[in-house]
PyMOL commands that place a pseudoatom at each C-alpha (Angstrom):
pseudoatom trace, name=CA, resn=MET, resi=1, chain=A, elem=C, hetatm=0, pos=[22.945, 14.548, 5.591]
pseudoatom trace, name=CA, resn=GLU, resi=2, chain=A, elem=C, hetatm=0, pos=[19.582, 12.967, 4.751]
pseudoatom trace, name=CA, resn=LYS, resi=3, chain=A, elem=C, hetatm=0, pos=[17.585, 11.582, 7.649]
pseudoatom trace, name=CA, resn=ALA, resi=4, chain=A, elem=C, hetatm=0, pos=[17.364, 7.795, 7.720]
pseudoatom trace, name=CA, resn=ARG, resi=5, chain=A, elem=C, hetatm=0, pos=[13.981, 6.431, 6.698]
pseudoatom trace, name=CA, resn=PRO, resi=6, chain=A, elem=C, hetatm=0, pos=[12.328, 3.591, 8.582]
pseudoatom trace, name=CA, resn=PRO, resi=7, chain=A, elem=C, hetatm=0, pos=[12.460, 0.133, 6.988]
pseudoatom trace, name=CA, resn=ILE, resi=8, chain=A, elem=C, hetatm=0, pos=[9.554, -1.186, 4.962]
pseudoatom trace, name=CA, resn=LEU, resi=9, chain=A, elem=C, hetatm=0, pos=[7.382, -3.264, 7.222]
pseudoatom trace, name=CA, resn=ILE, resi=10, chain=A, elem=C, hetatm=0, pos=[4.824, -5.982, 6.618]
pseudoatom trace, name=CA, resn=ALA, resi=11, chain=A, elem=C, hetatm=0, pos=[1.590, -5.318, 8.488]
pseudoatom trace, name=CA, resn=ARG, resi=12, chain=A, elem=C, hetatm=0, pos=[-0.093, -8.546, 9.545]
pseudoatom trace, name=CA, resn=GLY, resi=13, chain=A, elem=C, hetatm=0, pos=[-2.289, -6.801, 12.102]
pseudoatom trace, name=CA, resn=PRO, resi=14, chain=A, elem=C, hetatm=0, pos=[-3.479, -3.242, 12.764]
pseudoatom trace, name=CA, resn=ILE, resi=15, chain=A, elem=C, hetatm=0, pos=[-0.802, -0.539, 12.930]
pseudoatom trace, name=CA, resn=ALA, resi=16, chain=A, elem=C, hetatm=0, pos=[-1.203, 2.486, 15.197]
pseudoatom trace, name=CA, resn=LYS, resi=17, chain=A, elem=C, hetatm=0, pos=[-2.215, 5.697, 13.452]
pseudoatom trace, name=CA, resn=ASP, resi=18, chain=A, elem=C, hetatm=0, pos=[0.813, 7.576, 14.816]
pseudoatom trace, name=CA, resn=LEU, resi=19, chain=A, elem=C, hetatm=0, pos=[3.177, 5.009, 13.261]
pseudoatom trace, name=CA, resn=VAL, resi=20, chain=A, elem=C, hetatm=0, pos=[1.454, 5.344, 9.856]
pseudoatom trace, name=CA, resn=GLU, resi=21, chain=A, elem=C, hetatm=0, pos=[1.754, 9.131, 10.147]
pseudoatom trace, name=CA, resn=SER, resi=22, chain=A, elem=C, hetatm=0, pos=[5.447, 8.903, 11.068]
pseudoatom trace, name=CA, resn=TYR, resi=23, chain=A, elem=C, hetatm=0, pos=[6.078, 6.685, 8.022]
pseudoatom trace, name=CA, resn=ALA, resi=24, chain=A, elem=C, hetatm=0, pos=[4.292, 9.206, 5.797]
pseudoatom trace, name=CA, resn=ARG, resi=25, chain=A, elem=C, hetatm=0, pos=[6.395, 12.069, 7.176]
pseudoatom trace, name=CA, resn=ALA, resi=26, chain=A, elem=C, hetatm=0, pos=[9.618, 10.077, 6.810]
pseudoatom trace, name=CA, resn=TRP, resi=27, chain=A, elem=C, hetatm=0, pos=[9.015, 8.815, 3.270]
pseudoatom trace, name=CA, resn=PHE, resi=28, chain=A, elem=C, hetatm=0, pos=[7.172, 11.541, 1.350]
pseudoatom trace, name=CA, resn=GLY, resi=29, chain=A, elem=C, hetatm=0, pos=[5.964, 14.109, 3.871]
pseudoatom trace, name=CA, resn=ASP, resi=30, chain=A, elem=C, hetatm=0, pos=[2.229, 13.524, 3.564]
pseudoatom trace, name=CA, resn=MET, resi=31, chain=A, elem=C, hetatm=0, pos=[1.966, 10.090, 1.931]
pseudoatom trace, name=CA, resn=VAL, resi=32, chain=A, elem=C, hetatm=0, pos=[3.233, 6.543, 2.323]
pseudoatom trace, name=CA, resn=LYS, resi=33, chain=A, elem=C, hetatm=0, pos=[3.266, 3.768, -0.274]
pseudoatom trace, name=CA, resn=VAL, resi=34, chain=A, elem=C, hetatm=0, pos=[1.538, 0.487, 0.460]
pseudoatom trace, name=CA, resn=VAL, resi=35, chain=A, elem=C, hetatm=0, pos=[1.359, -2.810, -1.381]
pseudoatom trace, name=CA, resn=VAL, resi=36, chain=A, elem=C, hetatm=0, pos=[-1.694, -4.860, -0.488]
pseudoatom trace, name=CA, resn=ASP, resi=37, chain=A, elem=C, hetatm=0, pos=[-2.012, -8.627, -0.756]
pseudoatom trace, name=CA, resn=THR, resi=38, chain=A, elem=C, hetatm=0, pos=[-5.773, -9.026, -1.166]
pseudoatom trace, name=CA, resn=ASP, resi=39, chain=A, elem=C, hetatm=0, pos=[-5.636, -12.809, -0.631]
pseudoatom trace, name=CA, resn=ARG, resi=40, chain=A, elem=C, hetatm=0, pos=[-3.446, -12.925, 2.477]
pseudoatom trace, name=CA, resn=GLN, resi=41, chain=A, elem=C, hetatm=0, pos=[-4.891, -9.698, 3.934]
pseudoatom trace, name=CA, resn=VAL, resi=42, chain=A, elem=C, hetatm=0, pos=[-1.467, -8.160, 4.620]
pseudoatom trace, name=CA, resn=LEU, resi=43, chain=A, elem=C, hetatm=0, pos=[0.281, -5.055, 3.328]
pseudoatom trace, name=CA, resn=THR, resi=44, chain=A, elem=C, hetatm=0, pos=[3.646, -3.372, 3.273]
pseudoatom trace, name=CA, resn=LEU, resi=45, chain=A, elem=C, hetatm=0, pos=[4.116, 0.136, 4.576]
pseudoatom trace, name=CA, resn=GLY, resi=46, chain=A, elem=C, hetatm=0, pos=[6.913, 2.367, 3.278]
pseudoatom trace, name=CA, resn=GLY, resi=47, chain=A, elem=C, hetatm=0, pos=[9.411, 2.250, 0.474]
pseudoatom trace, name=CA, resn=GLU, resi=48, chain=A, elem=C, hetatm=0, pos=[10.614, 4.530, -2.263]
pseudoatom trace, name=CA, resn=LEU, resi=49, chain=A, elem=C, hetatm=0, pos=[8.847, 2.455, -4.934]
pseudoatom trace, name=CA, resn=HIS, resi=50, chain=A, elem=C, hetatm=0, pos=[5.843, 0.139, -4.789]
pseudoatom trace, name=CA, resn=SER, resi=51, chain=A, elem=C, hetatm=0, pos=[8.078, -2.531, -6.288]
pseudoatom trace, name=CA, resn=ASP, resi=52, chain=A, elem=C, hetatm=0, pos=[10.116, -2.489, -3.047]
pseudoatom trace, name=CA, resn=GLY, resi=53, chain=A, elem=C, hetatm=0, pos=[7.072, -3.611, -1.056]
pseudoatom trace, name=CA, resn=GLU, resi=54, chain=A, elem=C, hetatm=0, pos=[6.042, -5.973, -3.825]
pseudoatom trace, name=CA, resn=ARG, resi=55, chain=A, elem=C, hetatm=0, pos=[9.423, -7.760, -3.641]
pseudoatom trace, name=CA, resn=LEU, resi=56, chain=A, elem=C, hetatm=0, pos=[9.155, -8.040, 0.146]
pseudoatom trace, name=CA, resn=LEU, resi=57, chain=A, elem=C, hetatm=0, pos=[5.703, -9.655, -0.088]
pseudoatom trace, name=CA, resn=LEU, resi=58, chain=A, elem=C, hetatm=0, pos=[6.739, -12.004, -2.905]
pseudoatom trace, name=CA, resn=ASP, resi=59, chain=A, elem=C, hetatm=0, pos=[9.677, -13.139, -0.760]
pseudoatom trace, name=CA, resn=ASP, resi=60, chain=A, elem=C, hetatm=0, pos=[7.187, -13.626, 2.104]
pseudoatom trace, name=CA, resn=GLY, resi=61, chain=A, elem=C, hetatm=0, pos=[5.014, -16.004, 0.054]
pseudoatom trace, name=CA, resn=SER, resi=62, chain=A, elem=C, hetatm=0, pos=[2.519, -13.732, -1.684]
pseudoatom trace, name=CA, resn=SER, resi=63, chain=A, elem=C, hetatm=0, pos=[1.259, -14.415, -5.194]
pseudoatom trace, name=CA, resn=GLN, resi=64, chain=A, elem=C, hetatm=0, pos=[1.936, -11.731, -7.824]
pseudoatom trace, name=CA, resn=ALA, resi=65, chain=A, elem=C, hetatm=0, pos=[-1.707, -11.775, -8.930]
pseudoatom trace, name=CA, resn=SER, resi=66, chain=A, elem=C, hetatm=0, pos=[-2.844, -10.737, -5.424]
pseudoatom trace, name=CA, resn=LEU, resi=67, chain=A, elem=C, hetatm=0, pos=[-0.595, -7.678, -5.072]
pseudoatom trace, name=CA, resn=TRP, resi=68, chain=A, elem=C, hetatm=0, pos=[-1.809, -4.141, -5.702]
pseudoatom trace, name=CA, resn=GLY, resi=69, chain=A, elem=C, hetatm=0, pos=[-0.103, -0.825, -5.041]
pseudoatom trace, name=CA, resn=ALA, resi=70, chain=A, elem=C, hetatm=0, pos=[-1.687, 2.231, -3.482]
pseudoatom trace, name=CA, resn=ASN, resi=71, chain=A, elem=C, hetatm=0, pos=[-0.781, 5.438, -1.682]
pseudoatom trace, name=CA, resn=VAL, resi=72, chain=A, elem=C, hetatm=0, pos=[-2.116, 6.347, 1.749]
pseudoatom trace, name=CA, resn=TYR, resi=73, chain=A, elem=C, hetatm=0, pos=[-2.473, 9.978, 2.816]
pseudoatom trace, name=CA, resn=PRO, resi=74, chain=A, elem=C, hetatm=0, pos=[-3.019, 9.651, 6.581]
pseudoatom trace, name=CA, resn=PHE, resi=75, chain=A, elem=C, hetatm=0, pos=[-3.547, 13.385, 7.145]
pseudoatom trace, name=CA, resn=ARG, resi=76, chain=A, elem=C, hetatm=0, pos=[-6.548, 13.592, 4.790]
pseudoatom trace, name=CA, resn=PRO, resi=77, chain=A, elem=C, hetatm=0, pos=[-10.143, 12.759, 5.736]
pseudoatom trace, name=CA, resn=SER, resi=78, chain=A, elem=C, hetatm=0, pos=[-10.668, 8.976, 5.716]
pseudoatom trace, name=CA, resn=ALA, resi=79, chain=A, elem=C, hetatm=0, pos=[-12.810, 9.094, 2.560]
pseudoatom trace, name=CA, resn=ASP, resi=80, chain=A, elem=C, hetatm=0, pos=[-9.927, 10.713, 0.626]
pseudoatom trace, name=CA, resn=ARG, resi=81, chain=A, elem=C, hetatm=0, pos=[-6.889, 8.995, 2.124]
pseudoatom trace, name=CA, resn=LEU, resi=82, chain=A, elem=C, hetatm=0, pos=[-6.444, 6.190, -0.419]
pseudoatom trace, name=CA, resn=GLU, resi=83, chain=A, elem=C, hetatm=0, pos=[-5.131, 6.554, -3.970]
pseudoatom trace, name=CA, resn=TYR, resi=84, chain=A, elem=C, hetatm=0, pos=[-5.171, 3.388, -6.117]
pseudoatom trace, name=CA, resn=THR, resi=85, chain=A, elem=C, hetatm=0, pos=[-2.214, 4.279, -8.340]
pseudoatom trace, name=CA, resn=ALA, resi=86, chain=A, elem=C, hetatm=0, pos=[1.092, 2.440, -8.812]
pseudoatom trace, name=CA, resn=LEU, resi=87, chain=A, elem=C, hetatm=0, pos=[3.238, 1.161, -11.663]
pseudoatom trace, name=CA, resn=ILE, resi=88, chain=A, elem=C, hetatm=0, pos=[2.845, -2.391, -10.360]
pseudoatom trace, name=CA, resn=ASN, resi=89, chain=A, elem=C, hetatm=0, pos=[-0.894, -2.140, -11.089]
pseudoatom trace, name=CA, resn=ILE, resi=90, chain=A, elem=C, hetatm=0, pos=[-0.369, -2.158, -14.870]
pseudoatom trace, name=CA, resn=ARG, resi=91, chain=A, elem=C, hetatm=0, pos=[-1.660, -5.649, -15.682]
pseudoatom trace, name=CA, resn=PRO, resi=92, chain=A, elem=C, hetatm=0, pos=[-3.392, -5.919, -19.038]
pseudoatom trace, name=CA, resn=GLY, resi=93, chain=A, elem=C, hetatm=0, pos=[-3.716, -9.691, -18.548]
pseudoatom trace, name=CA, resn=ARG, resi=94, chain=A, elem=C, hetatm=0, pos=[-5.848, -9.061, -15.461]
pseudoatom trace, name=CA, resn=GLY, resi=95, chain=A, elem=C, hetatm=0, pos=[-7.922, -6.394, -17.198]
pseudoatom trace, name=CA, resn=ASN, resi=96, chain=A, elem=C, hetatm=0, pos=[-6.052, -3.458, -15.665]
pseudoatom trace, name=CA, resn=PRO, resi=97, chain=A, elem=C, hetatm=0, pos=[-4.111, -1.654, -18.420]
pseudoatom trace, name=CA, resn=ALA, resi=98, chain=A, elem=C, hetatm=0, pos=[-3.451, 1.454, -16.309]
pseudoatom trace, name=CA, resn=MET, resi=99, chain=A, elem=C, hetatm=0, pos=[-1.487, 2.508, -13.219]
pseudoatom trace, name=CA, resn=GLU, resi=100, chain=A, elem=C, hetatm=0, pos=[-4.791, 3.144, -11.475]
pseudoatom trace, name=CA, resn=VAL, resi=101, chain=A, elem=C, hetatm=0, pos=[-6.810, 0.144, -10.287]
pseudoatom trace, name=CA, resn=LEU, resi=102, chain=A, elem=C, hetatm=0, pos=[-9.918, 0.332, -12.471]
pseudoatom trace, name=CA, resn=ASP, resi=103, chain=A, elem=C, hetatm=0, pos=[-12.007, -2.578, -11.157]
pseudoatom trace, name=CA, resn=PRO, resi=104, chain=A, elem=C, hetatm=0, pos=[-14.368, -1.420, -8.362]
pseudoatom trace, name=CA, resn=GLY, resi=105, chain=A, elem=C, hetatm=0, pos=[-14.276, -4.904, -6.803]
pseudoatom trace, name=CA, resn=ILE, resi=106, chain=A, elem=C, hetatm=0, pos=[-10.486, -4.893, -6.504]
pseudoatom trace, name=CA, resn=ARG, resi=107, chain=A, elem=C, hetatm=0, pos=[-10.630, -1.356, -5.111]
pseudoatom trace, name=CA, resn=ARG, resi=108, chain=A, elem=C, hetatm=0, pos=[-13.039, -2.569, -2.416]
pseudoatom trace, name=CA, resn=GLU, resi=109, chain=A, elem=C, hetatm=0, pos=[-10.689, -5.434, -1.551]
pseudoatom trace, name=CA, resn=ILE, resi=110, chain=A, elem=C, hetatm=0, pos=[-7.707, -3.064, -1.284]
pseudoatom trace, name=CA, resn=SER, resi=111, chain=A, elem=C, hetatm=0, pos=[-9.725, -0.604, 0.788]
pseudoatom trace, name=CA, resn=ALA, resi=112, chain=A, elem=C, hetatm=0, pos=[-10.928, -3.345, 3.152]
pseudoatom trace, name=CA, resn=VAL, resi=113, chain=A, elem=C, hetatm=0, pos=[-7.354, -4.483, 3.897]
pseudoatom trace, name=CA, resn=VAL, resi=114, chain=A, elem=C, hetatm=0, pos=[-6.125, -0.891, 4.340]
pseudoatom trace, name=CA, resn=ASP, resi=115, chain=A, elem=C, hetatm=0, pos=[-9.066, -0.040, 6.636]
pseudoatom trace, name=CA, resn=GLU, resi=116, chain=A, elem=C, hetatm=0, pos=[-8.407, -3.152, 8.729]
pseudoatom trace, name=CA, resn=LEU, resi=117, chain=A, elem=C, hetatm=0, pos=[-4.636, -2.730, 9.051]
pseudoatom trace, name=CA, resn=LEU, resi=118, chain=A, elem=C, hetatm=0, pos=[-4.328, 1.068, 9.031]
pseudoatom trace, name=CA, resn=PRO, resi=119, chain=A, elem=C, hetatm=0, pos=[-7.292, 2.267, 11.114]
pseudoatom trace, name=CA, resn=VAL, resi=120, chain=A, elem=C, hetatm=0, pos=[-8.022, 5.993, 11.097]
for i in range(1, 120): cmd.bond("trace and resi %d" % i, "trace and resi %d" % (i + 1))
show_as sticks, trace
zoom trace
């Protein structure tokens, strides 16, 4: 029988490193998916798909244009722990035609929220 995974949570304040690590172990072993709202400065932690966190934030009042998916690898050095790749990032209308966030400014915004809410 498969072990139950923790529910997706919305981080509105900093989350303890050990909780982030436990989510990574539970969901994918070494990685956990996040969806970052760059306007509201919140993120979701967990989920099988980035769209799961996206739906949770949309239901919580986020704007679609402010949501970006990423993967956090909490066991890597801090400089290498964030990967800016998710299907929800494909937004040709916003100048991002790929799964990877291409705009350095948006990457900085994502990184700032992750660094604030998931301290290393």
